[in-house]
C-alpha positions as CSV (number, residue, x, y, z in Angstrom):
1,M,-31.0,75.1,-12.3
2,A,-27.8,75.3,-14.4
3,D,-27.9,76.2,-18.0
4,D,-26.4,73.4,-20.2
5,Q,-25.4,75.9,-22.8
6,E,-23.0,77.7,-20.5
7,R,-19.9,75.6,-19.6
8,T,-17.4,76.4,-17.0
9,H,-13.8,75.6,-17.8
10,V,-11.3,75.2,-15.0
11,T,-7.8,73.9,-14.8
12,A,-7.0,70.5,-13.3
13,T,-5.5,72.2,-10.2
14,E,-8.6,74.3,-9.7
15,A,-10.9,71.3,-10.1
16,R,-9.2,69.2,-7.5
17,A,-8.8,72.2,-5.2
18,G,-5.3,71.3,-4.1
19,A,-1.8,70.2,-4.9
20,T,-0.5,66.7,-5.6
21,P,2.8,66.4,-3.8
22,G,3.5,62.8,-4.9
23,V,4.1,61.3,-1.5
24,T,2.2,58.1,-2.5
25,R,5.0,56.8,-4.7
26,Y,7.4,56.9,-1.7
27,I,4.9,55.1,0.6
28,L,4.4,52.5,-2.1
29,A,8.1,52.0,-2.6
30,V,8.8,51.7,1.2
31,S,5.9,49.3,1.6
32,L,7.1,47.1,-1.2
33,I,10.6,46.9,0.2
34,A,9.2,46.1,3.6
35,V,7.0,43.3,2.3
36,I,9.9,41.8,0.4
37,A,12.1,41.9,3.5
38,V,9.5,40.3,5.7
39,M,8.7,37.5,3.1
40,A,12.5,36.8,2.7
41,F,12.9,36.7,6.5
42,I,10.0,34.2,6.8
43,L,11.2,32.1,3.9
44,L,14.8,31.9,5.2
45,S,13.8,31.2,8.9
């Protein structure tokens, strides 16, 4: 069982065990533009 008096401190990168490349913001932007284009097409048709 772990001892509560001993704390382990790690950096954020070590805690998540990987890198965060930031691809999500590009996917979100492209999806938003696509939805706006489709809605505009439907509205104007």
